MDAnalysis code that builds the backbone (N, CA, C; Angstrom):
import MDAnalysis as mda
import numpy as np

u = mda.Universe.empty(498, n_residues=166, atom_resindex=np.repeat(np.arange(166), 3), trajectory=True)
u.add_TopologyAttr("name", ["N", "CA", "C"] * 166)
u.add_TopologyAttr("resid", np.arange(1, 167))
u.add_TopologyAttr("resname", ["MET", "SER", "ALA", "ILE", "LYS", "THR", "PHE", "PHE", "ARG", "LYS", "TYR", "ARG", "GLN", "ARG", "LYS", "ILE", "LYS", "ASN", "LYS", "LYS", "THR", "LYS", "GLU", "LEU", "ASN", "GLN", "PHE", "ARG", "ASN", "ALA", "LEU", "ALA", "SER", "CYS", "GLY", "ASP", "ASN", "LEU", "MET", "LEU", "PHE", "GLY", "THR", "PRO", "GLU", "ILE", "THR", "GLY", "ILE", "GLU", "PHE", "LEU", "SER", "MET", "GLY", "ASN", "ASP", "CYS", "LYS", "ILE", "ASN", "SER", "GLY", "VAL", "TYR", "ILE", "ASN", "ALA", "ARG", "SER", "SER", "VAL", "THR", "ILE", "GLY", "ASP", "ASP", "VAL", "THR", "LEU", "SER", "HIS", "GLY", "ALA", "LYS", "ILE", "ILE", "SER", "THR", "GLY", "TYR", "ASP", "ILE", "GLU", "ASN", "TRP", "ILE", "ASN", "ASN", "GLY", "ILE", "LYS", "THR", "HIS", "ILE", "ASN", "ASN", "ALA", "PRO", "ILE", "HIS", "ILE", "GLY", "ASN", "HIS", "CYS", "TRP", "VAL", "GLY", "ALA", "ASN", "ALA", "ILE", "ILE", "LEU", "PRO", "GLY", "VAL", "LYS", "ILE", "THR", "GLY", "GLU", "TYR", "VAL", "VAL", "ILE", "GLY", "ALA", "GLY", "ALA", "VAL", "VAL", "THR", "LYS", "ASP", "ILE", "THR", "GLU", "SER", "LYS", "VAL", "ILE", "VAL", "ALA", "GLY", "VAL", "PRO", "ALA", "LYS", "THR", "ILE", "LYS", "LYS", "TYR", "ASN"])
u.atoms.positions = np.array([
    [-36.815, 1.016, 16.520],
    [-35.789, 0.496, 15.355],
    [-34.868, -0.542, 16.143],
    [-34.738, -1.748, 14.933],
    [-33.868, -2.753, 15.245],
    [-32.164, -2.300, 16.208],
    [-31.784, -2.695, 17.077],
    [-30.559, -3.281, 17.488],
    [-29.943, -2.966, 16.140],
    [-30.009, -4.020, 15.753],
    [-29.116, -3.921, 14.279],
    [-29.007, -2.566, 13.461],
    [-30.139, -2.317, 13.053],
    [-30.279, -0.500, 12.036],
    [-29.410, 0.238, 13.107],
    [-29.873, 0.409, 14.532],
    [-28.996, 1.304, 15.042],
    [-27.677, 0.968, 15.064],
    [-27.012, -0.316, 15.539],
    [-25.474, -0.383, 15.541],
    [-24.995, -0.061, 14.179],
    [-25.683, -0.176, 12.808],
    [-25.013, 0.382, 11.550],
    [-25.436, 2.061, 11.472],
    [-26.116, 2.388, 11.630],
    [-26.781, 3.839, 11.583],
    [-25.362, 4.843, 12.539],
    [-25.261, 3.988, 14.126],
    [-23.968, 4.530, 14.465],
    [-22.947, 4.545, 14.144],
    [-22.633, 3.198, 13.424],
    [-20.972, 2.502, 12.641],
    [-20.991, 3.819, 11.702],
    [-21.660, 4.090, 10.578],
    [-21.385, 4.543, 9.482],
    [-21.032, 6.184, 10.248],
    [-22.736, 6.869, 11.100],
    [-21.826, 8.158, 11.372],
    [-20.619, 8.259, 11.907],
    [-19.796, 7.071, 12.917],
    [-18.793, 7.585, 13.627],
    [-17.513, 7.003, 12.555],
    [-17.888, 6.507, 11.575],
    [-16.781, 6.164, 10.181],
    [-17.054, 7.242, 9.756],
    [-17.797, 8.160, 9.251],
    [-17.952, 9.375, 8.394],
    [-17.311, 10.530, 9.396],
    [-17.688, 10.786, 10.455],
    [-16.504, 11.467, 11.351],
    [-15.678, 11.353, 11.873],
    [-14.836, 10.393, 11.555],
    [-13.351, 9.954, 12.094],
    [-12.872, 10.304, 10.941],
    [-12.985, 10.731, 9.510],
    [-12.448, 11.129, 8.522],
    [-12.075, 12.161, 8.690],
    [-12.510, 13.194, 10.054],
    [-12.633, 14.504, 9.658],
    [-11.689, 15.049, 11.011],
    [-11.946, 13.942, 11.867],
    [-11.031, 14.179, 13.392],
    [-10.047, 13.917, 13.595],
    [-9.316, 14.234, 14.721],
    [-7.934, 14.074, 15.106],
    [-7.442, 12.927, 14.842],
    [-8.244, 11.632, 14.292],
    [-7.468, 10.127, 14.328],
    [-6.783, 10.464, 12.699],
    [-7.283, 11.144, 11.704],
    [-6.797, 11.062, 10.895],
    [-5.685, 12.079, 10.826],
    [-5.401, 13.310, 11.406],
    [-4.222, 14.185, 11.969],
    [-2.985, 13.569, 12.313],
    [-3.935, 12.650, 13.630],
    [-2.615, 11.950, 13.839],
    [-1.941, 10.594, 13.074],
    [-2.783, 10.215, 12.230],
    [-1.811, 10.048, 11.508],
    [-1.240, 10.017, 10.338],
    [-1.479, 11.047, 10.025],
    [-0.672, 12.130, 9.112],
    [0.473, 12.299, 9.647],
    [0.563, 12.441, 10.710],
    [1.649, 13.186, 11.988],
    [2.424, 12.002, 11.758],
    [1.896, 10.945, 12.147],
    [3.008, 9.727, 12.537],
    [3.638, 9.430, 11.290],
    [3.666, 9.542, 9.846],
    [4.062, 9.523, 8.873],
    [5.635, 9.887, 8.486],
    [5.727, 9.645, 7.498],
    [7.594, 10.464, 7.662],
    [7.296, 11.927, 6.774],
    [6.316, 11.397, 5.945],
    [5.716, 12.929, 5.220],
    [4.256, 12.400, 4.242],
    [3.676, 13.535, 4.403],
    [1.903, 13.173, 4.141],
    [1.579, 14.561, 3.048],
    [1.036, 14.313, 1.982],
    [0.656, 15.285, 1.263],
    [-1.083, 15.459, 1.607],
    [-1.377, 16.421, 0.906],
    [-2.911, 17.024, 1.008],
    [-3.831, 15.670, 0.784],
    [-5.420, 15.976, 1.168],
    [-6.152, 15.345, 0.738],
    [-5.925, 13.946, 0.654],
    [-4.811, 12.944, 1.576],
    [-5.498, 11.619, 2.213],
    [-6.713, 11.048, 2.567],
    [-7.301, 9.859, 2.133],
    [-8.479, 9.500, 2.372],
    [-8.267, 8.251, 2.669],
    [-9.179, 7.355, 4.169],
    [-8.882, 6.832, 4.633],
    [-10.202, 5.825, 4.582],
    [-10.286, 4.742, 4.204],
    [-11.645, 3.969, 4.139],
    [-11.062, 2.637, 5.003],
    [-11.590, 2.867, 6.021],
    [-11.051, 1.770, 7.076],
    [-9.680, 2.035, 7.636],
    [-8.973, 1.056, 8.492],
    [-7.487, 1.174, 9.368],
    [-7.108, 0.518, 8.880],
    [-5.928, 0.600, 8.191],
    [-4.573, 0.236, 7.869],
    [-3.927, -0.665, 8.469],
    [-2.945, -1.308, 8.709],
    [-2.103, -1.918, 9.276],
    [-0.609, -1.689, 8.822],
    [0.081, -0.351, 9.711],
    [1.306, -0.357, 8.994],
    [2.289, -0.153, 9.838],
    [3.292, -1.094, 9.008],
    [4.760, -1.371, 10.334],
    [5.737, -0.178, 9.943],
    [6.431, 0.214, 10.601],
    [7.733, 1.160, 10.667],
    [6.622, 3.042, 9.692],
    [5.911, 3.120, 10.569],
    [4.827, 4.032, 9.758],
    [5.628, 5.617, 9.493],
    [6.796, 5.971, 10.121],
    [7.545, 6.726, 10.130],
    [8.436, 6.352, 9.117],
    [8.925, 5.386, 8.075],
    [9.130, 5.258, 6.803],
    [8.498, 5.581, 5.986],
    [7.294, 5.543, 6.361],
    [6.440, 5.815, 4.902],
    [6.087, 7.159, 4.141],
    [6.339, 7.515, 3.285],
    [5.691, 8.634, 2.479],
    [5.301, 8.767, 1.767],
    [4.071, 9.566, 1.253],
    [2.819, 9.635, 0.948],
    [2.135, 10.880, 0.078],
    [2.192, 10.963, -1.017],
    [1.964, 12.411, -1.690],
    [0.591, 12.804, -1.532],
    [0.215, 13.471, -2.563],
    [-1.176, 14.527, -2.288],
    [-2.522, 13.368, -2.984],
    [-3.412, 13.090, -2.558],
    [-4.529, 12.434, -3.272],
    [-4.756, 10.884, -3.001],
    [-4.025, 10.704, -2.062],
    [-3.693, 9.351, -2.075],
    [-4.886, 8.509, -1.109],
    [-5.374, 7.338, -1.585],
    [-6.885, 6.627, -0.926],
    [-5.974, 5.551, 0.019],
    [-5.934, 4.922, 0.837],
    [-6.087, 3.908, 1.482],
    [-6.828, 3.380, 1.826],
    [-7.736, 1.864, 1.403],
    [-8.990, 1.257, 1.477],
    [-8.645, 0.268, 2.739],
    [-9.730, -0.696, 3.082],
    [-9.664, -1.492, 4.384],
    [-8.801, -2.416, 4.376],
    [-8.356, -3.445, 5.196],
    [-7.547, -4.444, 4.843],
    [-5.737, -4.194, 4.309],
    [-5.798, -2.709, 4.133],
    [-4.411, -2.870, 3.526],
    [-2.896, -2.783, 4.748],
    [-1.778, -4.088, 4.494],
    [-1.071, -4.196, 5.231],
    [0.299, -3.071, 4.441],
    [1.065, -2.292, 5.471],
    [2.383, -1.752, 4.116],
    [2.984, -1.944, 5.425],
    [4.169, -2.749, 5.061],
    [5.681, -3.088, 5.974],
    [6.581, -1.658, 5.583],
    [6.940, -0.891, 6.115],
    [7.741, 0.194, 5.515],
    [9.234, 0.404, 6.456],
    [9.275, -0.527, 7.194],
    [10.673, -0.678, 7.568],
    [11.990, -0.465, 6.904],
    [11.654, -0.631, 5.428],
    [13.547, 0.157, 4.659],
    [12.282, 1.008, 4.015],
    [11.344, 1.646, 3.953],
    [11.327, 3.027, 3.233],
    [10.612, 2.510, 2.160],
    [9.259, 3.423, 2.686],
    [8.500, 3.316, 1.102],
    [7.678, 4.219, 1.221],
    [7.807, 4.838, -0.331],
    [7.381, 5.969, -1.291],
    [6.396, 5.979, -1.470],
    [5.593, 6.802, -1.474],
    [3.845, 6.681, -2.427],
    [3.742, 8.118, -3.011],
    [3.690, 7.572, -4.312],
    [3.804, 9.570, -5.167],
    [2.018, 9.705, -5.047],
    [1.745, 10.852, -5.685],
    [0.428, 11.635, -5.787],
    [-0.469, 10.616, -6.501],
    [-1.669, 11.005, -6.072],
    [-2.890, 10.006, -6.320],
    [-2.536, 8.305, -6.708],
    [-2.242, 7.887, -5.658],
    [-2.417, 6.938, -5.896],
    [-3.341, 5.755, -4.757],
    [-4.110, 4.889, -5.299],
    [-4.739, 4.027, -4.887],
    [-4.415, 2.866, -4.145],
    [-4.690, 2.484, -3.296],
    [-4.404, 1.027, -2.426],
    [-5.668, 0.454, -2.279],
    [-6.177, -0.822, -3.217],
    [-7.392, -1.269, -3.055],
    [-7.410, -2.314, -1.824],
    [-8.420, -3.001, -1.689],
    [-8.922, -3.613, -0.566],
    [-7.661, -4.946, -0.155],
    [-7.278, -4.882, 0.963],
    [-6.387, -6.163, 0.850],
    [-4.475, -5.916, 0.639],
    [-4.579, -4.863, 0.170],
    [-3.401, -4.593, -0.805],
    [-2.218, -4.493, 0.264],
    [-1.241, -5.146, -0.134],
    [-0.019, -5.540, 0.894],
    [1.294, -4.761, 0.152],
    [1.956, -4.243, 0.931],
    [3.654, -3.593, 0.410],
    [4.113, -3.775, 1.819],
    [5.472, -4.530, 0.644],
    [6.523, -5.471, 1.745],
    [7.830, -4.986, 1.312],
    [8.386, -4.093, 2.251],
    [9.319, -3.663, 2.011],
    [10.524, -4.450, 3.189],
    [10.154, -5.529, 3.582],
    [11.337, -6.906, 3.873],
    [11.063, -8.352, 3.972],
    [12.220, -8.832, 3.950],
    [11.951, -10.462, 3.527],
    [13.553, -10.617, 4.345],
    [13.596, -12.526, 3.917],
    [14.540, -13.115, 4.351],
    [15.052, -13.182, 3.255],
    [16.114, -13.098, 3.482],
    [17.948, -13.555, 2.947],
    [17.759, -14.866, 2.302],
    [16.893, -15.293, 1.508],
    [17.080, -17.157, 1.019],
    [18.551, -17.642, 1.412],
    [19.271, -17.073, 0.642],
    [20.526, -17.500, 0.693],
    [21.140, -17.775, 2.378],
    [21.353, -16.655, 3.000],
    [22.005, -16.849, 4.277],
    [21.151, -17.288, 5.623],
    [20.037, -17.644, 4.641],
    [18.506, -18.627, 5.751],
    [19.297, -19.837, 5.396],
    [19.424, -20.689, 4.159],
    [19.595, -21.964, 3.982],
    [21.108, -22.041, 4.530],
    [22.179, -21.030, 4.714],
    [23.382, -21.623, 5.070],
    [23.295, -21.647, 6.820],
    [22.911, -20.485, 7.300],
    [22.686, -20.581, 8.971],
    [21.449, -21.053, 9.560],
    [20.653, -22.043, 8.582],
    [19.125, -22.612, 9.661],
    [18.145, -21.365, 9.535],
    [17.779, -21.710, 10.854],
    [16.906, -21.120, 11.842],
    [17.326, -19.006, 12.248],
    [18.411, -19.136, 12.361],
    [18.811, -17.639, 12.506],
    [17.928, -16.866, 11.196],
    [17.300, -15.897, 11.741],
    [16.826, -14.852, 10.907],
    [17.655, -13.695, 10.314],
    [17.695, -13.762, 8.964],
    [18.423, -12.896, 8.392],
    [17.578, -11.800, 6.596],
    [17.331, -11.215, 7.660],
    [16.365, -10.214, 7.294],
    [17.326, -8.818, 5.866],
    [16.533, -9.424, 4.963],
    [16.741, -8.533, 3.202],
    [16.113, -7.373, 3.817],
    [16.333, -6.522, 3.590],
    [15.604, -4.820, 3.181],
    [15.660, -4.474, 1.796],
    [14.708, -3.488, 1.541],
    [15.263, -3.047, 0.077],
    [13.833, -2.032, 0.171],
    [13.849, -0.765, -0.214],
    [12.883, 0.491, -0.130],
    [12.045, 0.137, -1.120],
    [11.047, 0.846, -1.213],
    [9.974, 0.543, -2.280],
    [9.262, 1.975, -2.406],
    [9.780, 2.108, -4.153],
    [8.654, 3.337, -4.660],
    [7.359, 3.154, -5.628],
    [6.333, 4.298, -5.379],
    [5.267, 3.934, -6.566],
    [4.854, 4.978, -6.803],
    [5.568, 5.309, -7.982],
    [4.554, 6.448, -8.717],
    [3.880, 7.406, -8.654],
    [3.142, 8.354, -9.628],
    [1.997, 9.073, -9.439],
    [1.194, 8.000, -10.357],
    [0.064, 8.359, -9.881],
    [-1.512, 7.791, -10.135],
    [-1.538, 6.646, -11.024],
    [-0.964, 6.059, -9.624],
    [-1.025, 4.157, -9.558],
    [-2.230, 3.806, -8.875],
    [-2.512, 2.314, -9.539],
    [-3.910, 1.786, -8.720],
    [-3.135, 0.615, -8.585],
    [-3.284, 0.781, -7.004],
    [-2.650, -1.327, -6.639],
    [-3.992, -2.285, -6.386],
    [-4.215, -2.627, -7.117],
    [-5.781, -3.928, -7.410],
    [-5.635, -4.329, -5.803],
    [-6.961, -5.039, -5.767],
    [-7.557, -5.802, -4.194],
    [-6.174, -6.917, -4.191],
    [-5.886, -7.199, -3.051],
    [-4.529, -8.318, -2.380],
    [-3.731, -8.299, -3.130],
    [-3.420, -7.627, -3.860],
    [-1.848, -7.552, -4.704],
    [-0.922, -6.844, -3.392],
    [-0.052, -7.276, -3.859],
    [1.186, -7.570, -3.201],
    [2.170, -7.261, -3.787],
    [2.898, -5.929, -3.398],
    [4.842, -5.426, -3.667],
    [5.452, -5.651, -2.865],
    [6.716, -6.555, -3.389],
    [7.558, -6.955, -2.901],
    [9.125, -6.204, -2.026],
    [9.852, -6.819, -1.829],
    [11.186, -5.700, -1.876],
    [11.408, -5.527, -3.048],
    [12.494, -3.946, -2.961],
    [12.884, -2.943, -3.796],
    [12.388, -3.089, -5.078],
    [10.941, -2.971, -5.260],
    [10.181, -2.956, -6.550],
    [9.921, -1.103, -6.554],
    [10.433, -0.717, -7.863],
    [10.217, 0.671, -8.269],
    [9.304, 0.529, -8.931],
    [8.366, 1.295, -8.824],
    [7.470, 1.739, -9.968],
    [7.366, 2.978, -10.550],
    [8.399, 3.445, -11.365],
    [8.385, 4.704, -12.089],
    [6.954, 5.195, -13.311],
    [6.672, 4.411, -13.761],
    [5.812, 4.415, -14.978],
    [4.504, 5.492, -14.186],
    [3.758, 6.037, -14.785],
    [2.606, 6.641, -14.418],
    [1.854, 6.148, -14.812],
    [0.211, 5.979, -14.111],
    [-0.906, 5.673, -14.415],
    [-0.905, 4.023, -14.539],
    [-0.221, 2.999, -13.545],
    [0.196, 2.362, -13.729],
    [-1.051, 1.399, -13.169],
    [-1.748, 0.295, -13.381],
    [-2.821, -0.328, -12.900],
    [-2.234, -1.715, -12.222],
    [-2.256, -1.996, -11.288],
    [-1.534, -3.803, -10.919],
    [-3.361, -4.608, -10.817],
    [-3.393, -5.193, -11.517],
    [-4.225, -6.299, -11.011],
    [-4.630, -6.893, -9.450],
    [-5.740, -7.413, -9.345],
    [-6.216, -8.218, -8.562],
    [-5.122, -9.035, -7.949],
    [-4.675, -9.602, -6.824],
    [-4.137, -10.545, -6.413],
    [-3.022, -10.729, -7.499],
    [-2.267, -9.498, -7.645],
    [-0.832, -9.674, -8.422],
    [-0.038, -9.482, -7.884],
    [1.605, -10.159, -8.043],
    [2.817, -10.567, -6.899],
    [3.836, -9.708, -7.939],
    [3.985, -8.353, -7.270],
    [5.090, -7.612, -7.896],
    [6.367, -7.684, -7.950],
    [7.049, -8.379, -8.146],
    [8.925, -8.401, -7.860],
    [9.907, -7.786, -8.528],
    [9.170, -7.354, -9.847],
    [10.422, -6.365, -10.262],
    [9.860, -5.237, -10.812],
    [10.691, -4.239, -11.187],
    [10.523, -2.893, -11.084],
    [9.413, -2.739, -12.517],
    [8.871, -1.682, -12.777],
    [7.463, -1.296, -13.829],
    [7.909, 0.305, -14.146],
    [8.622, 0.413, -14.804],
    [9.049, 1.172, -15.448],
    [8.222, 2.212, -16.865],
    [7.157, 1.219, -17.763],
    [6.715, 1.891, -18.467],
    [5.036, 2.702, -18.063],
    [4.828, 3.373, -18.418],
    [3.683, 3.717, -17.861],
    [2.358, 3.666, -18.969],
    [1.204, 3.712, -18.034],
    [-0.245, 3.059, -19.106],
    [0.116, 1.841, -19.335],
    [0.195, 1.495, -18.195],
    [0.294, -0.137, -18.568],
    [-0.662, -0.723, -17.037],
    [-1.458, -2.007, -17.421],
    [-2.300, -3.069, -16.501],
    [-0.944, -4.225, -16.252],
    [-0.601, -4.498, -14.919],
    [-0.081, -5.580, -14.976],
    [-0.722, -6.518, -13.686],
    [-0.054, -7.701, -14.266],
    [-1.441, -8.636, -13.450],
    [-0.556, -10.057, -13.453],
    [-1.147, -10.810, -12.663],
    [-0.133, -12.557, -12.672],
    [0.883, -12.748, -11.362],
    [0.946, -13.990, -11.302],
    [2.365, -14.281, -10.323],
    [2.991, -14.929, -10.767],
    [4.307, -14.174, -11.136],
    [4.774, -13.005, -10.916],
    [3.949, -12.384, -12.046],
    [3.795, -10.868, -11.822],
    [3.267, -9.651, -12.165],
    [3.865, -9.413, -13.305],
    [3.447, -9.645, -14.253],
    [4.110, -8.807, -15.688],
    [2.937, -8.207, -16.749],
    [3.775, -7.110, -17.268],
    [2.507, -6.392, -18.395],
    [1.718, -7.531, -19.459],
    [0.725, -7.077, -19.040],
    [-0.641, -7.773, -20.015],
    [-1.468, -6.976, -20.694],
    [-1.235, -5.288, -20.930],
    [-1.778, -4.148, -21.796],
    [-1.513, -3.079, -21.694],
    [-1.025, -2.245, -22.174],
    [-0.783, -0.654, -22.730],
    [-1.980, -0.185, -23.100],
    [-2.272, 0.913, -22.463],
    [-3.659, 1.683, -22.752],
    [-3.440, 3.095, -22.867],
    [-4.056, 3.783, -23.748],
    [-4.095, 5.096, -23.843],
    [-4.998, 5.981, -22.287],
])
C-alpha cells in the first residue's frame, strides 16, 4: 500500500475515533454550557470558550472561528458550516478616530436561536440576535443586524432577507 493511502486511512481512523474520545469531552467541559449530541467535524478556533453556550444537536464544521469574549449563545440544532465566523468583539470606531492608535474594544453578546444554519464563510458581527427559528444564513453573508423573522434565508453584504420559506 502506498504511503499516501496509509496516511489517509490512519487519518480517517483517528478522526472517527476522536469524535468519541476524551478530546470531545474536554471541549464540552470547557464551554460555559453544552447540550447533548454536539458534533465536531474538524477543529474550530474559539477565543473565550468559557463564555460560549451551545444547545442540543449542534454541529461545528472545520475552519469555524468563534470569538466569544463577550458571550455567545447558540440554541438547539444549529449548524456552523465551514469557515463561519462569529465575532462578539470589535473596535469602537468613534473612540478610535478620536484617540488614534489606542485600542478601544466594543463588546456585544451574540445570540443564535434554534434550528439555524450558518453558511460557509458567513460572518456574524457583535450584538446580533437571531431570534427567529429555521433561519438560513447564506454563504459569505455578513450579518450586522438582528434577524427576528422565522423561516427566512438571509444573504449578502450586509445580510438581508432574500426569501421566506415554509
